[in-house]
N, C-alpha and C positions, 0 to 999 in steps of 0.2 A: 505494499499498501503506499507507506513513505518511498520507496524509491518509484513507485511510479510518478506521484506526484514530485519529485524531485526530476525527472526524466522530460513529464510536463513541462514544468514551472522552464528549465532547459531548453526543449525546445518550443516555447513560445517566447523566451529571450532571444533565440537563435531567428525567429519569424521577424523581431522585432528590428535588430540591428541589421537584416537582409533586406529590409523594406528601406530600412535608412540610407543604406547602400545604396541600394535602387536609386529610390528619388533622390538622393544627392549627385549620380551620376546620369542621371536624366535632366536635373531642373535644370535650366540654360540661364545663365546670368546672362543679364541685358544692363547696361548699365544707360541711364538717362542724365539729364540737367539736372542737375540739383543731390545726387550721387556724388558721395567720395570716389576719387576716381582709385580702381585698383591697384596694388601696387606692380612696379616690374621695375625691372633694371635692364638695360642692354648697352651695347658698348657700340657706339657709329662706325661708320667708315673710317671719320677721322681721329678714331683710340679714345674719344671722350665717350663716359658711362654718364648717362643719364638714366635716372629714377622718376617715378612718379610723385617723388613730394623734393628730388634738388634737381631743379632746373635752371637754378640761377635766384629766384624770388623773381620769378616774371611769370608771362602770361605766356600757357603754352597749349599751343595748337597740335595736336598728335594727328596722324594722317597715314590712318592703314592705307595701302595700295600695292599693285602689285605692275610688272612689267607686260603681262600678258592680257591687261584687262583696259582696254580703250577709253573709257569714260575719265579711267587715272590718266593715261597720257595725255588727254584732252585738258587738262586742269594745271597740270603742271606749268606752263608758262605763267598763269597767273598766279599759282600758287611762288613762283622764284622772285614776277614783277613784287608781290605784296611783302614776300618776306624780305627782298632788296631794301623796303621803302620803311617798313616797321622794324626789322630785328635791332636798330641800331634806337627804337623809343623803346624795348622792352619788351620783345615777340620773340620766343622760340618756337620753330616750327622743326617736327621730327618727324619725315618720312621713314614707316616703321612698312617694307616692302616682306611682302609676304612668299615673294618668291625661293620654290624648292631651288632651282637651277642655278647656281651660283654664278657659272659664268654666262647667261643669258646676264642677270643681274648686272653684273659689273661690266659686260659689252655694253647694255645699257646707255650704265652712266657715264662711258668714258666717250660715246655719240653725245649724248642729251644731260651735261654736266647739272646736277639742282646747287640752287642758290643757298640750300639750307640743309641743316644735319640729316644724316640716312642713314638706315640701320637695316640688317636683311633678319627676319626671322623666321625663318623656313619652318621650325615647326610648328609654328601658329600658337605658343606662349601665352603673349600678352594681347593678338587681337580676341583670342577666344574668353580671357579675362573681364572682356568688355562687350563680350556678345556679339562682336560683328562678324560676320562668315560672307558680306557681301561688300564691294568694294570701287568707290571708293568711301571710306568713312570717316568723319574725322570729329576730334574730341578737341573743344576749347576746355583748358584747366586753369583754374585760378591758383592763386601763388599758397594757397592753404590746400592743396589739392582737389576740391572741388570742382566738377564736373558744370561748367556754366555754362555751355551748347551744345548739342549734338548733331551733325551734319550729315545728312545720307545722300550718296551721292555725290557726282562732281557741283562744285561751286565756281560761283566767277568770283573768286578771292580777290582777281586786279582793281574790280568794279571800285568808283569811291564811296559809294555808299557801305561797301563793305568795307573798306580801309577805315571810315567816320568810326563803322559799329568798334573794330576793333580797337581804335585808339582810343573810343570813351571806356572801353575796358581795361585799358593801361594803367 
């Protein structure tokens, strides 16, 4: 009798643990404006380490992209122009590529140099923490680590309205 109750209790506990593990693995993280930015650490192509909490006390634009993504490539000229204009004023732009093919990624950067920090995360560790599965997707993160805005799809980063908006947040 007592052994049966212990066995039933152990099975119930294992079932609860299994259900929790299953829920946790299937539960999708989706980060939105107002959320705390998930932690990450990545070394940029220039050798600088950037984390979600340490980007120089400035405004961070975290942009997830890939060389095989047409809309990602379309927004690069605007990202370059915006970066050149706003980086001296306190904006840090970090483009995190999810390219698995390092050679394709390096060749793209040789042909099309970017005016902002870049890094490659082929295991897609960082974008998965944010719930990003479509590209491009960008997050504007304040100096306190809060997500101010989330941008899904390509943006007109170089437009005067966008520049003024970003300046107002710095």
